[in-house]
C-alpha positions in Angstrom: 99.9 44.6 165.9 100.1 47.9 164.0 101.2 47.3 160.4 104.4 49.0 159.2 103.9 52.0 156.9 105.4 52.0 153.4 106.7 54.9 151.4 104.8 56.7 148.6 107.5 55.5 146.2 107.0 51.9 147.3 103.2 52.2 146.8 103.5 53.8 143.4 106.0 51.1 142.4 103.6 48.4 143.5 100.7 49.9 141.6 102.9 50.3 138.5 103.8 46.6 138.7 100.2 45.6 139.1 99.1 47.6 136.1 102.0 46.4 134.0 101.1 42.8 134.8 97.5 43.3 133.5 97.4 41.9 129.9 94.3 43.9 129.0 95.9 47.2 130.0 99.0 46.4 127.9 96.9 46.6 124.6 94.0 49.0 124.9 92.0 50.5 122.0 90.3 53.7 123.3 88.2 56.4 121.5 87.5 60.0 122.7 88.0 63.6 122.0 91.4 65.4 122.2 91.8 68.3 124.5 94.8 70.3 126.0 96.9 69.1 123.0 100.5 70.1 123.1 103.1 69.2 120.5 106.4 69.5 122.3 109.5 70.9 120.6 111.1 67.4 121.2 108.5 65.9 118.9 106.5 64.2 121.6 102.7 64.8 121.8 100.9 65.4 125.1 97.1 65.5 125.3 94.0 64.5 127.2 91.5 62.0 125.8 87.9 62.6 127.1 84.3 61.7 126.7 81.1 63.1 128.3 81.9 61.8 131.8 85.7 61.1 132.1 89.2 61.8 130.8 92.6 60.2 130.8 96.1 61.7 130.0 97.9 60.4 127.0 101.4 60.7 125.6 102.7 59.8 122.1 106.4 59.7 121.7 108.2 61.1 118.6 109.0 57.5 117.4 105.3 56.8 117.0 104.1 60.2 115.7 105.8 59.5 112.3 103.0 57.1 111.4 100.2 59.8 111.7 98.5 60.8 108.5 96.7 63.8 110.1 97.4 66.6 112.4 95.9 66.1 115.9 94.2 69.1 117.5 91.8 70.0 120.2 88.2 68.9 119.6 89.2 66.1 117.2 87.7 62.7 117.9 90.2 59.9 117.6 90.9 56.3 118.4 94.2 55.4 120.1 96.0 52.1 120.6 98.5 51.8 123.3 99.5 50.7 126.8 98.2 52.0 130.1 101.1 52.5 132.6 101.8 54.4 135.8 104.2 57.3 135.8 105.8 56.4 139.1 107.2 59.8 140.0 103.8 61.6 139.9 101.6 58.6 140.8 99.4 59.0 137.7 98.4 56.6 135.1 98.2 57.5 131.4 98.1 55.9 128.0 101.3 55.6 126.1 99.9 55.7 122.5 101.6 53.7 119.8 99.1 54.5 117.0 96.2 57.0 116.5 93.6 57.5 113.9 90.6 59.8 113.4 87.5 58.3 114.8 84.8 57.6 112.2 86.2 60.0 109.6 88.3 57.6 107.5 85.5 57.2 104.9 84.7 60.9 105.1 88.2 61.9 104.6 88.5 59.6 101.6 85.2 61.0 100.1 86.5 64.5 100.7 89.8 63.8 98.8 87.9 62.1 96.0 85.4 65.0 95.5 88.1 67.6 95.8 90.2 65.9 93.1 87.2 65.5 90.8 86.0 69.1 91.2 89.5 70.5 90.7 89.8 68.5 87.5 86.5 70.0 86.3 87.8 73.5 86.9 85.7 74.4 90.0 88.8 75.9 91.7 90.2 77.8 88.8 91.2 81.4 89.5 89.7 82.5 86.2 86.2 81.6 87.5 86.6 83.6 90.7 84.4 86.7 90.8 85.6 90.0 92.3 84.2 91.0 95.6 82.4 94.4 95.4 84.3 97.2 97.1 81.3 98.8 98.8 78.3 96.4 98.8 75.0 97.8 99.9 73.7 94.5 101.1 75.6 91.6 102.6 73.9 88.2 102.6 74.8 85.8 105.4 74.1 82.1 105.4 74.7 80.6 108.8 72.8 79.6 112.0 70.5 82.3 113.3 71.9 81.8 116.8 75.5 81.7 118.0 78.6 83.9 117.9 79.1 83.7 114.1 76.3 86.0 113.1 77.0 88.3 116.1 80.6 88.6 115.1 79.7 89.4 111.4 77.1 92.0 112.5 79.5 93.6 114.9 82.4 93.8 112.5 80.2 94.9 109.6 78.4 97.7 111.4 81.7 98.9 112.9 83.3 99.2 109.4 80.2 100.6 107.7 77.1 101.6 109.8 75.0 102.0 106.7 75.5 98.4 105.4 72.5 96.2 105.3 73.0 92.7 106.7 70.4 90.1 105.3 70.5 86.9 107.3 69.0 83.7 105.8 69.3 81.1 108.6 70.4 77.6 107.5 71.5 74.6 109.4 75.3 74.4 109.4 75.7 70.7 110.4 73.8 67.5 110.4 71.9 65.5 107.9 70.2 67.5 105.1 72.2 70.7 106.0 74.0 70.6 102.6 70.8 70.7 100.5 69.4 73.5 102.6 72.6 75.6 102.2 72.5 75.0 98.5 68.8 76.0 98.3 69.6 79.2 100.3 72.4 80.1 97.8 70.0 79.5 94.8 67.3 81.5 96.5 69.5 84.5 97.3 70.6 84.5 93.6 67.1 84.1 92.2 65.8 87.0 94.3 69.0 89.1 94.0 68.9 89.7 97.7 72.5 90.6 98.2 75.6 92.1 96.5 77.9 89.5 98.2 77.3 86.4 100.2 79.1 85.1 103.3 78.7 81.4 104.1 79.9 80.9 107.7 80.0 78.6 110.7 82.4 78.0 113.7 85.0 75.3 114.0 84.3 71.6 114.5 85.3 68.2 113.5 85.3 66.9 109.9 81.9 65.4 110.6 80.5 68.7 111.8 81.9 70.6 108.8 80.7 67.9 106.3 77.8 69.8 104.8 80.3 72.2 103.3 82.1 69.3 101.7 79.1 68.1 99.8 78.9 68.4 96.0 75.5 70.0 96.1 76.9 73.0 98.0 80.0 73.1 95.7 77.6 73.3 92.6 75.5 76.0 94.2 78.6 78.1 95.0 80.1 77.5 91.5 76.9 78.5 89.7 76.2 81.6 91.9 76.1 84.9 90.2 76.6 86.6 93.5 80.2 86.6 94.8 80.7 84.3 97.7 83.0 84.5 100.7 83.5 81.2 102.6 84.3 81.4 106.3 83.9 77.8 107.5 85.6 76.4 110.6 88.9 77.6 112.0 91.8 79.0 110.1 93.4 75.5 109.7 90.2 73.9 108.4 89.7 73.7 104.7 86.4 72.6 103.1 85.4 72.1 99.5 83.3 75.3 99.9 86.5 77.2 100.6 88.1 76.0 97.4 85.1 76.8 95.2 84.2 80.1 96.8 85.4 83.4 95.2 87.3 84.2 98.4 88.1 82.3 101.6 88.3 84.0 105.0 90.0 82.3 108.0 87.2 83.4 110.3 83.7 84.8 110.1 85.0 88.1 111.5 87.6 88.2 108.8 84.9 87.5 106.2 83.0 90.6 107.4 86.2 92.6 107.0 86.8 91.3 103.5 83.3 91.8 102.4 83.4 95.6 102.7 85.7 98.6 103.0 86.0 100.4 106.3 84.2 103.7 105.7 86.1 105.5 108.5 89.4 104.3 107.1 88.2 105.4 103.6 87.2 108.8 105.0 90.7 109.2 106.6 92.3 108.2 103.3 90.2 110.8 101.4 91.2 113.4 103.9 94.8 112.4 103.5 94.5 112.6 99.7 92.8 116.0 100.0 95.6 117.4 102.1 98.2 115.9 99.7 96.2 117.5 96.8 96.3 120.9 98.4 100.0 120.7 99.2 100.7 119.4 95.6 98.6 122.2 94.1 100.3 124.8 96.2 103.7 123.5 95.1 102.5 123.4 91.5 101.4 127.1 91.6 104.7 128.1 93.2 106.6 126.2 90.5 104.6 127.7 87.7 105.1 131.2 89.2 108.9 130.7 89.4 108.8 129.4 85.8 106.8 132.4 84.7 109.3 134.8 86.4 112.2 132.9 84.8 110.6 133.1 81.4 109.9 136.8 81.7 113.5 137.5 82.8 114.9 135.5 79.9 116.6 137.1 76.9 113.8 136.0 74.6 111.4 138.3 76.3 113.8 141.2 77.0 115.2 141.2 73.5 112.7 139.4 71.3 114.4 140.4 68.0 117.9 139.5 69.1 117.5 135.8 68.1 115.9 136.8 64.7 118.7 139.3 64.0 121.3 136.6 64.8 119.5 134.3 62.4 119.6 137.1 59.7 123.4 137.4 60.2 123.8 133.6 60.0 121.6 133.6 56.9 123.8 136.3 55.3 126.9 134.4 56.1 125.4 131.2 54.6 124.3 133.2 51.5 127.7 134.8 51.0 129.3 131.4 51.3 126.9 130.0 48.8 127.6 132.8 46.3 131.4 132.3 46.7 130.9 128.6 46.1 128.9 129.3 43.0 131.4 131.8 41.6 134.3 129.4 42.3 132.4 126.7 40.5 131.7 129.0 37.5 135.4 130.1 37.5 136.6 126.5 37.5 134.1 125.5 34.8 135.2 128.5 32.6 138.9 127.5 32.9 138.1 124.0 32.0 136.0 125.2 29.0 138.7 127.5 27.7 141.2 124.7 28.0 138.9 122.4 26.0 138.2 125.1 23.4 142.0 125.6 22.9 142.5 121.9 22.4 139.6 121.8 20.0 140.8 124.9 18.1 144.3 123.3 17.7 142.7 120.3 16.2 140.3 122.3 14.0 140.9 121.9 10.2 140.2 125.7 9.8 143.2 126.3 12.0 145.3 124.3 9.5 144.1 126.5 6.6 145.8 129.5 8.3 149.1 127.8 7.7 148.7 127.8 3.9 146.6 124.7 3.4 143.2 124.4 1.7 140.4 121.9 1.6 139.2 120.5 -1.7 135.5 119.6 -2.0 133.5 118.0 -4.8 129.7 117.9 -4.6 130.0 119.1 -1.0 132.2 116.2 -0.1 135.8 116.5 1.0 138.2 115.0 -1.6 140.4 112.6 0.3 141.9 110.8 -2.8 142.5 111.3 -6.5 140.0 108.5 -6.9 137.3 110.8 -5.7 137.5 113.0 -8.9 137.9 112.6 -12.7 138.9 114.7 -15.5 136.8 117.8 -16.3 135.2 117.7 -12.8 134.7 121.1 -11.2 135.9 121.3 -7.6 135.8 123.9 -4.9 138.9 124.9 -2.9 138.3 126.4 0.5 141.0 128.8 1.9 141.1 130.6 5.2 139.6 133.7 3.7 137.2 132.2 1.2 136.6 129.7 -1.6 137.5 129.3 -5.3 136.4 127.0 -8.1 138.7 124.9 -10.2 138.4 122.4 -13.0 140.3 119.1 -13.4 142.0 119.2 -16.8 144.5 116.4 -16.3 144.9 113.4 -14.0 
């Protein structure tokens, strides 16, 4: 007997119930690498978890994302805890993540934060210690892997901006054990030999583990003690390493580092040409202005009648002189009137004036006799009249 066919919905529902009844699938702990990550505007996160041979879709609802202490992104290795369930409508199974953490980087992240805090306290990140990047370096030193897109991007951008610039590559490992020491040695070597005017330390993106050599203290010390200015271009724009904080300048990408390391000579040439044109226009306007000013000056009264201003000053001087003379004469007249009035008052009070009225002044031994007590009998005295003096003797008192 031919079995009766069931619908797709019934089959998906059956599979969903089977999966839901499996206790193991209700609490799975899976690790893998994130790809196709999308953070929906609703707050939900959709991504694929993969390893070398397989992948599985995952979803983390907004209610669970609040517990995350990092930002998920493509290429990041993580561990997720959740439930495997079937989405009945599409007939696909996926992990509904309840929690997620970075895989194997917990201790690295802690070490990163501790080193960052310690170096910041020691002043490794201070702006005052940052060196200025030279405007037109003759030689750009590059510390990166000798193969890959990083060095090609730097060379392409650098030669496009300045065909005459010299790129000196010192290959170094950019990940793995011992890479930090080799990067630090390369920085010291470039400084000791003075092989560049500016250094670019670069590598492509990667996980925290991949970028770890640039988070090592030995690299931070080498950058901090470098006499050559250093531009750090490690990882993607969202990646920040200790090297980025210590470096004199941080670039979001290796290509951007090449742009920041030197000026664009073609742009500079265009700027000079623009300045030259502006200078010529400004000079022409200046000459026209000076010509107009000269013509205005030559047409002015000062040049047509040069003595007019002097003559006007002579007239003004004469007026001032006349006013001064009048003021002096008035002062003399007023002083003379006051003097005459004073003389009249003094003359009225003068004893000589009294003599004209019939009085005389008696003197004895050149002293005015004011009382009978001032003379005695037989003294000879002198009487002064208005028109002369006579002598007299005292015969009786």
